[in-house]
N, C-alpha and C positions, 0 to 999 in steps of 0.2 A: 264368768267366773264365780266359782263357789267361794265361800268364806275362807276356806283353807288356801286357795290360790291367792286371794287378796292379801291374807296375812303373810304368806310366803313372799309376795312381791314387796310388801311393806318392810319385811325383815331384810330383804336384799337391798332395798333402798337405804335403810338405816345403816346396814353394814358398810355400804359404799360411802355414805356420809361420814361415818367414823374414820374410814381409811383416808378420805380426802382431808378431813380435819387434822388427823395425825400427820399426814404428809405436809400440811402447812405449819403445824405447831412445832414439829421436831426441828426444822431448820431455824425457826425463830428462837427456840430455846438454845440451840447451838450458837447462834449469834450473840446471845446475851448471857451465856453461862459464866464466862470468865471476864467479860467486858467491864463490869463495875470494879472488880479488883484491879484490872490493868489500868483503868482510868485513875482510880484513887491511890493505889500503891505505887504504880510505875509511871504515872503521869503520861500515859499513852493517849493520844487524841481518840475521841469516841469512835470514829469510823474505822481507824486502824485497830482499835481494841476489839471491835466487833468482828473484823476480818480475822484477827489473830485467834479470837475465841472460836470462831467457826472452824478454822483450820485445825486448832488443837483438838476439838471434838471429833473432827473427821479423821485425824490421824489416830485418835484413841477411841474409835467408834465402838469396839466391843466392850471395853471397860465402861464407856459412857452409857451404852444400852443396858449392861448388867446393873450398873449403879441406879439407873432410872427405874428398872423393874423392881429392884430390891427396895428402893426408897418408896415406890408406889405401894408395895405390899405393906411396908412398915407404916406408911401414912394411913392406909386402910385400917390397920390395927389401932393406930393412935386415935383415929376418929371414933372408933368404937369405945375408946376409953375417955372420950371427951377431953376436958381440960388437962388432966394428968398426962394423957397420951401425947397431946400436942406440946405440953411443957417439956416433954422429953424429945419429941421428934424435931421440933424447930431448931434447938441448939445442935442436935446431931446433924441436921441438914447444913447449917451454917459452917460448922467445924469441918465436915467432910468436904464441902465445897472449897473452903480455904486451903485445906491440906492438898486437895487435887490441884489447885492453882499453884501452890508452892512446888509441888512435885513436877509440874509441867513447865513453869515459867521461871522459877528462881534457881539460879546456878549457885550452888554452895561450893566452897573449896574442896570439901570431902567428896563431892560428886564429879569434880573436874577430871578430865582425862589426863591433863598435864600435871596434876598434883601428885 
């Protein structure tokens, strides 16, 4: 192998490593996305909260992925702006996570089918 062959092989291995890492990371995020809110606000036991979180993310997989991509882009921009960017991004992440929890898990009278 030439140097180009070796660097191409290294790039292939790195790409595979990223895919494997993402394949492990995404389900972990899905397990823990809504679990803290379910445990703290709804008093759901931890294992049931993680199962409910995973199911909610699976049912809403397209919004979950779109949100993840959008927040990743915004985080990249926020990191370029250092403290000011993170001071804006962190509250946005917390509020949007809470709003998504409420939208998926909290049944309000105005959203009820029988009301």
